[in-house]
C-alpha positions in Angstrom: -39.0 -4.2 4.4 -36.0 -5.8 2.7 -36.1 -9.6 2.2 -33.0 -11.6 2.4 -31.6 -14.8 0.9 -28.4 -16.7 1.7 -25.3 -16.1 -0.4 -25.4 -19.8 -1.2 -28.6 -19.3 -3.2 -26.7 -17.0 -5.6 -23.2 -18.5 -5.6 -20.8 -21.1 -4.2 -17.4 -20.6 -2.6 -14.6 -22.4 -4.4 -11.5 -23.0 -2.2 -8.0 -22.6 -3.5 -5.5 -25.3 -4.4 -3.0 -26.7 -1.8 0.3 -26.0 -3.4 3.3 -27.6 -1.7 6.2 -25.7 -0.4 8.5 -27.4 -3.0 6.3 -26.0 -5.7 7.2 -22.4 -5.0 9.9 -20.6 -7.0 11.4 -17.1 -7.2 9.7 -16.3 -10.5 6.8 -17.7 -12.6 3.0 -17.5 -12.1 1.9 -15.5 -8.9 0.1 -17.6 -6.3 -2.4 -15.6 -4.2 -2.2 -16.5 -0.5 -4.4 -15.1 2.3 -1.8 -12.3 2.9 -2.3 -11.1 -0.7 -6.0 -10.5 -0.3 -6.2 -6.9 0.8 -9.3 -4.8 1.5 -10.7 -4.3 -1.9 -7.6 -5.1 -3.9 -4.9 -7.7 -4.3 -1.5 -7.1 -2.9 1.5 -8.2 -5.0 4.4 -6.8 -3.0 5.1 -10.0 -1.1 4.1 -12.7 -3.5 5.0 -16.4 -4.1 5.4 -18.0 -7.5 5.1 -21.5 -9.1 6.3 -22.8 -12.5 4.1 -22.0 -15.5 3.3 -25.7 -15.9 0.7 -25.2 -13.1 -1.4 -23.1 -15.4 -2.4 -26.3 -17.0 -2.2 -28.6 -14.0 -4.4 -26.3 -11.8 -6.4 -24.4 -14.5 -9.5 -24.4 -12.3 -7.7 -22.0 -9.9 -6.7 -19.3 -12.5 -8.0 -15.8 -11.6 -10.0 -13.7 -14.0 -10.9 -10.0 -14.0 -14.0 -9.5 -11.9 -13.3 -12.4 -9.6 -14.2 -11.9 -5.9 -11.7 -13.4 -3.5 -12.1 -13.8 0.2 -9.5 -14.6 3.0 -10.6 -17.7 4.9 -8.0 -17.4 7.7 -7.0 -14.3 9.5 -7.1 -12.3 12.7 -10.0 -10.8 14.8 -11.8 -7.6 14.0 -9.3 -5.5 16.1 -6.6 -6.1 13.4 -8.4 -4.9 10.2 -5.4 -5.3 7.9 -5.2 -9.1 8.6 -8.8 -9.7 9.6 -10.4 -12.9 8.3 -13.1 -12.4 5.6 -11.2 -9.6 3.8 -12.7 -9.3 0.3 -10.8 -8.2 -2.9 -11.8 -7.8 -6.5 -9.5 -9.0 -9.3 -8.7 -6.0 -11.5 -8.2 -6.2 -15.3 -4.7 -4.9 -14.7 -3.8 -7.6 -12.2 -1.5 -10.3 -13.5 -2.9 -13.8 -14.2 -2.6 -15.6 -10.9 -3.4 -18.9 -9.1 -5.5 -19.2 -5.9 -3.9 -20.9 -3.0 -5.6 -22.8 -0.2 -7.5 -20.7 2.4 -8.4 -18.2 -0.3 -12.0 -18.5 -1.5 -13.5 -17.4 -4.8 -17.2 -16.5 -5.2 -18.6 -18.4 -8.2 -22.0 -17.4 -9.5 -24.5 -20.1 -9.9 -26.0 -20.6 -13.4 -29.0 -18.2 -14.0 -28.4 -16.4 -10.7 -30.2 -13.1 -11.0 -27.7 -10.8 -9.3 -24.8 -8.6 -10.3 -21.6 -10.1 -9.1 -20.3 -6.7 -8.1 -23.4 -6.4 -5.8 -22.3 -9.5 -4.0 -18.8 -8.1 -3.5 -20.3 -5.0 -1.8 -22.5 -7.1 0.4 -19.5 -9.2 1.5 -17.3 -6.1 2.1 -19.8 -4.6 4.6 -18.5 -4.3 8.2 -21.5 -6.2 9.5 -20.8 -9.1 7.2 -17.2 -9.3 8.3 -18.2 -9.1 11.9 -20.6 -12.0 11.3 -17.8 -14.1 9.8 -15.4 -13.3 12.6 -18.0 -14.1 15.3 -19.0 -17.4 13.8 -15.6 -18.6 12.7 -13.5 -21.1 14.6 -9.9 -21.0 15.9 -7.8 -19.4 18.6 -7.5 -16.0 20.1 -5.0 -15.0 17.4 -6.4 -16.8 14.4 -9.9 -17.3 13.0 -10.8 -19.8 10.3 -14.0 -19.7 8.2 -15.3 -22.2 5.8 -17.3 -22.2 2.6 -20.5 -23.2 4.4 -20.3 -20.2 6.7 -19.6 -17.7 3.9 -22.5 -19.1 1.9 -24.8 -18.5 4.9 -24.2 -14.7 4.7 -27.5 -12.8 4.3 -27.8 -11.0 0.9 -30.7 -8.6 0.2 -33.1 -10.2 -2.3 -33.5 -7.4 -4.8 -34.6 -7.3 -8.4 -31.7 -7.9 -10.8 -32.0 -4.4 -12.2 -31.6 -2.9 -8.7 -28.5 -4.9 -8.0 -27.0 -3.6 -11.2 -27.8 0.0 -10.3 -26.4 -0.3 -6.8 -23.3 -2.0 -8.1 -22.9 0.8 -10.7 -23.1 3.6 -8.1 -20.6 2.0 -5.8 -18.2 0.8 -8.4 -18.2 4.3 -10.0 -16.7 5.6 -6.8 -14.2 2.7 -6.7 -13.2 3.4 -10.3 -12.3 7.0 -9.4 -10.3 5.7 -6.4 -8.4 3.3 -8.6 -7.8 6.1 -11.2 -6.3 8.3 -8.5 -4.1 5.4 -7.4 -2.8 4.8 -10.9 -2.2 8.5 -11.3 -0.1 8.5 -8.1 1.8 5.4 -9.4 2.7 7.3 -12.6 3.7 10.4 -10.6 6.1 8.3 -8.4 7.6 6.6 -11.5 8.3 10.1 -12.9 9.9 11.2 -9.6 12.0 8.1 -9.4 13.1 8.4 -13.0 14.4 11.9 -12.3 16.1 10.7 -9.1 17.7 7.8 -10.8 19.0 10.0 -13.7 20.5 12.6 -11.4 21.7 10.6 -8.3 22.1 7.0 -9.4 23.2 7.1 -13.0 24.6 10.6 -12.7 23.5 11.4 -16.3 24.3 15.1 -16.1 27.8 14.4 -14.9 28.5 11.8 -17.5 27.1 14.2 -20.2 29.3 17.0 -19.1 32.3 14.7 -18.9 31.9 13.0 -22.2 29.9 15.1 -24.6 31.5 17.3 -27.2 28.4 19.3 -27.6 27.7 22.7 -25.9 26.0 22.8 -22.5 22.9 24.2 -24.2 22.6 21.1 -26.4 23.4 18.7 -23.6 20.9 20.4 -21.3 18.2 20.2 -24.0 18.8 16.5 -24.5 18.6 15.9 -20.7 15.4 17.9 -20.4 16.9 20.4 -18.0 18.0 24.1 -18.2 21.6 25.1 -18.9 21.7 26.7 -15.5 20.8 23.4 -13.7 23.2 21.4 -15.9 26.1 23.7 -14.9 25.4 22.9 -11.2 26.7 19.4 -11.8 30.4 18.7 -11.9 32.1 17.1 -14.9 34.4 14.7 -13.1 34.1 11.7 -10.7 36.1 10.9 -7.5 36.4 7.7 -5.5 34.4 7.2 -2.3 33.3 4.3 0.0 30.3 3.8 -2.3 32.4 3.8 -5.5 32.7 6.7 -8.0 30.6 9.8 -7.1 30.5 13.3 -8.6 33.4 15.6 -7.6 32.4 17.8 -4.8 29.8 15.5 -3.5 30.4 13.4 -0.3 29.0 10.4 1.5 27.3 11.1 4.8 25.3 9.2 7.3 21.5 9.5 7.2 21.7 11.0 10.7 23.5 14.0 9.2 20.3 14.9 7.4 17.8 14.7 10.3 16.9 13.6 13.8 16.4 9.8 13.9 13.3 9.0 16.0 12.4 5.4 17.0 8.8 5.2 18.0 7.2 3.6 21.1 3.9 2.0 22.0 2.0 3.5 25.0 2.2 1.2 28.1 -0.9 -1.0 28.7 -1.4 0.8 32.0 -2.5 3.9 30.0 -6.0 2.6 29.5 -7.4 5.4 27.4 -4.4 5.9 25.2 -6.5 5.6 22.0 -9.9 7.0 23.3 -11.1 9.8 21.1 -7.6 10.1 19.7 -6.6 12.9 17.3 -3.0 12.2 16.4 -2.1 9.3 14.0 -0.3 6.4 15.6 1.6 4.8 12.7 2.5 1.1 12.7 3.9 -1.1 9.9 0.3 -2.3 9.1 -0.5 1.3 8.2 2.3 1.5 5.7 1.6 0.1 2.2 3.0 1.2 -1.1 1.5 4.7 -0.9 3.9 7.7 -0.7 1.9 9.2 2.2 0.3 7.5 5.2 -3.0 9.4 5.3 -4.9 7.1 7.7 -4.1 4.8 10.5 -5.9 2.1 12.4 -5.5 3.9 15.7 -5.2 7.5 16.9 -3.6 8.6 20.2 -5.5 10.6 22.9 -3.8 13.3 24.9 -2.9 10.7 27.5 -1.5 8.4 24.9 0.6 11.2 23.4 2.0 12.2 26.8 3.0 8.6 27.5 5.3 8.5 24.4 6.1 12.2 23.8 9.6 11.4 22.6 8.1 9.5 19.7 6.5 12.6 18.2 7.4 13.3 14.6 6.5 16.6 12.8 4.6 16.7 9.5 6.8 15.9 6.6 8.9 13.4 8.5 10.0 10.3 6.6 9.0 6.9 8.2 10.8 3.7 7.5 9.6 0.3 8.7 12.6 -1.5 10.3 11.3 -4.9 11.3 9.7 -7.9 9.7 8.6 -8.6 6.2 7.7 -4.9 5.6 11.2 -3.7 6.5 12.4 -1.0 4.2 9.0 0.4 3.3 9.1 4.1 3.3 6.4 6.8 3.5 5.8 10.4 4.5 3.7 11.5 7.5 1.7 14.5 6.1 0.7 15.7 9.5 2.2 15.6 13.1 2.2 12.0 14.2 3.6 9.3 16.5 4.9 5.8 15.5 5.5 2.6 17.3 8.9 1.0 18.0 9.0 -0.9 14.7 9.5 2.4 12.7 12.5 4.7 12.5 11.7 8.2 11.3 13.8 11.0 9.9 12.7 14.5 11.0 14.7 16.4 8.4 16.9 19.4 9.5 16.4 21.1 6.1 13.3 20.7 4.0 15.2 21.0 0.7 16.7 17.5 1.5 13.3 15.9 2.3 12.3 14.8 -1.2 15.8 13.7 -2.1 16.0 11.5 1.1 12.5 10.1 0.5 13.2 9.1 -3.1 16.6 7.7 -2.0 15.1 5.5 0.7 12.1 4.4 -1.6 14.8 3.3 -4.1 16.7 1.2 -1.5 14.0 -1.0 0.0 15.8 -4.3 -0.8 19.1 -2.9 0.5 17.6 -1.8 3.8 15.9 -5.2 4.1 19.3 -7.0 3.6 20.9 -4.7 6.2 18.5 -6.0 8.9 18.2 -9.6 7.7 20.9 -11.1 9.9 19.6 -14.6 9.7 17.3 -14.2 12.7 13.6 -15.3 12.5 12.5 -11.7 12.6 14.6 -9.3 10.5 15.3 -6.0 12.4 17.3 -2.9 11.8 17.9 -1.0 15.0 18.3 2.8 15.4 22.0 2.6 15.7 22.5 0.7 12.4 19.8 2.7 10.6 21.5 6.0 11.7 24.7 4.9 9.9 23.0 4.3 6.5 25.2 5.9 3.9 23.7 8.7 1.8 25.4 10.5 -1.1 25.1 14.2 -0.5 24.9 16.4 -3.5 25.4 20.2 -3.6 22.6 22.2 -1.9 21.8 24.0 -5.1 21.1 20.7 -6.9 19.0 19.4 -4.0 17.1 22.7 -4.1 16.2 22.2 -7.8 15.3 18.6 -7.3 13.1 19.4 -4.4 11.3 22.0 -6.4 10.7 19.6 -9.3 9.4 16.9 -7.1 7.3 19.0 -4.7 4.5 19.6 -7.2 4.3 15.8 -7.9 4.1 15.0 -4.2 1.5 17.6 -3.6 -0.7 16.1 -6.3 -0.2 12.6 -4.9 -1.3 13.8 -1.5 -4.3 15.6 -2.9 -5.3 12.4 -4.7 -4.9 10.4 -1.5 -7.0 12.8 0.5 -9.7 12.7 -2.2 -9.7 8.9 -2.1 -10.3 9.1 1.7 -13.4 11.3 1.0 -14.5 8.9 -1.8 -14.1 5.9 0.5 -16.1 7.5 3.2 -18.9 8.4 0.7 -18.9 4.8 -0.6 -19.0 3.3 2.9 -21.8 5.7 4.0 -23.9 4.9 0.9 -23.3 1.1 1.0 -25.7 0.2 3.9 -28.3 2.8 2.8 -28.4 1.4 -0.7 -28.5 -2.3 0.4 -31.3 -1.6 2.9 -33.4 0.3 0.5 -33.2 3.5 2.5 -31.9 5.1 -0.7 -34.2 4.3 -3.6 -32.6 3.7 -6.9 -35.8 2.8 -8.9 -35.8 6.2 -10.7 -32.2 5.8 -12.0 -32.2 4.9 -15.6 -29.4 3.0 -17.2 -28.8 0.4 -19.8 -28.6 -3.2 -18.5 -26.5 -5.9 -20.1 
């Protein structure tokens, strides 16, 4: 039977520094607040900064690769994305940052015979987070936990070699997940580079207009075929968005697809999410991924019937249109529903989908500004969103762009789906490894 010790026997929890509001700047050294501690990784898309002088002034709060950070304020268990006790590892690729108050760091005690990664997996267990939520203090909407509570978490008391082996098995799965994520990031960068060249900088048009070389030479320099180059015009004309290629026009986004604003099932539908099988997408489900492959809730048949007009077909483009995540864009890979904080485009013609998607992903800040009218909660309603101007290229050009991008997106989706399988495998192995149900004694490996 597994014996346990308290986390405090292996490590202590260091709280973050209380930076003042006047310390924060638009650029500088990132400061990690509780909102930046995601599940397993740090989130840098909504980050605050302080002057570089704080590197010296608050040097005890500098992050290092391998650090384990935990959110000490958050929501209840029914809101996983913002739940208190979320644990993240600092990656070697993460920028040097500083830890803000209400973010804790696990600091190993001298001569502690345990692999730090093992402690991370112990803290990331669902039962650990349930323990922290249940024993924290606060209101119905916000839970606070302190260092003493975190240090009271039960940790299996296993031989050092065993903690290393368990950490190695689980981190190998996490490493593959991270590799897939980085590959997807590279694929999107490639897709956006092509989009920018063709539809923002208009490189083929400029080349045809200004180059004295033959089309064959120009096409080779641009990395495209002569046939594709000749689809682009060689002149520009004025438009409401400035100069655009001749023959192209400015349209509203509603010309490209049906705009669907989602809805939440009424509370009177008690079993709206019971044994649900259709994703119910909300802003908390949308991160930086190109596809939303999992959601916190799924709608039952009754839930679907209650908001049937919010249905979006697979391949639809979802854009968050309220709050701090406004402008975030993703694709629903299967038939889904969304809540009222999301506007979706159900495209009329699939050859426009990848163009529209890249276009919207490239305009997050612009969309945010459109809805940021000075109110406390920025919002972009369906009427205003439907009028978003989109430059419309010739269909033949959109066809070739769609064809080039489709293979990239297919690989991204395949990586995302593999990551879901890897995460399920890791989460299934985790309690079995920690409890000793799966014996690792026969695994041989070198120990540092």
